[in-house]
C-alpha positions in Angstrom: -3.1 8.3 -2.8 -3.7 9.6 -6.3 -7.2 8.1 -6.6 -8.3 9.6 -3.3 -7.4 13.1 -4.3 -9.7 12.8 -7.4 -12.7 12.3 -5.1 -13.0 15.8 -3.7 -16.4 16.7 -2.5 -16.0 20.5 -2.2 -16.9 22.9 -5.0 -14.0 25.0 -4.5 -10.4 23.8 -4.7 -8.1 24.6 -1.8 -4.3 24.6 -2.4 -2.1 23.0 0.2 0.6 25.7 0.9 3.7 26.6 3.0 3.7 30.2 4.2 7.2 31.5 5.1 6.8 34.4 7.5 8.7 36.6 9.9 7.6 36.0 13.6 6.8 38.9 15.9 8.6 38.9 19.2 8.2 40.7 22.6 10.5 40.5 25.6 9.6 41.3 29.1 11.5 43.7 31.3 14.6 45.5 30.2 16.7 44.1 27.3 19.3 45.0 24.7 18.2 45.3 21.2 20.2 43.0 18.8 19.4 43.9 15.1 21.0 40.6 13.9 18.2 38.7 15.6 15.4 40.6 13.8 14.2 37.7 11.4 12.9 34.6 13.1 11.6 32.8 9.9 8.6 30.7 10.5 6.9 28.1 8.3 3.3 27.2 8.4 1.6 24.6 6.4 -2.3 24.3 5.7 -5.0 24.6 3.3 -5.4 28.3 2.0 -8.7 29.7 3.1 -8.2 33.2 1.8 -5.5 35.7 1.1 -5.8 39.5 1.0 -3.7 42.5 1.9 -4.3 42.1 5.6 -4.1 38.4 6.3 -3.1 34.9 4.9 -5.6 32.6 6.4 -4.7 28.8 6.5 -6.7 25.9 8.2 -5.7 22.2 8.8 -9.2 20.9 8.0 -12.1 21.8 5.7 -15.5 20.2 6.3 -17.2 20.7 2.9 -20.8 19.9 3.8 -21.0 22.7 6.4 -18.3 25.0 5.0 -16.5 25.0 8.4 -12.8 25.1 8.8 -10.7 23.7 11.7 -7.5 25.0 13.1 -7.8 28.5 11.5 -4.3 30.3 11.4 -4.3 34.0 10.6 -0.9 35.4 9.5 -0.5 39.2 9.0 0.3 39.7 5.2 3.0 42.3 6.1 4.9 39.4 7.8 4.7 37.0 4.8 8.0 36.5 2.8 6.7 33.7 0.4 3.8 31.3 -0.3 4.7 28.0 -1.9 2.0 25.8 -3.2 2.6 22.1 -2.3 -0.6 20.7 -3.8 -2.9 22.7 -6.1 -6.0 20.8 -5.1 -6.2 19.3 -1.7 -9.2 17.2 -0.8 -11.8 18.3 1.6 -13.3 16.2 4.5 -16.6 14.7 3.6 -18.8 13.4 6.7 -21.3 11.6 4.3 -19.2 8.8 3.8 
């Protein structure tokens, strides 16, 4: 796999990351509040599109020729617990080959 990673066509490198975040929850109707169930931890993996004080945005695909993203996922930054870099320079899709 290593030789393929060296043939990136995108001018910008995109890290492949794992975002650990706390999920939001809503119940319907009347229910009891259970503070012990406050942190449903989620793990979302993808290419890091951007990160700011409002959102961490991930995608599953980047088409470099058109600078289009597939499968965008916006995670509210206030819910993020941690971001781990799994691969510092992930390859982008290239439709010219």
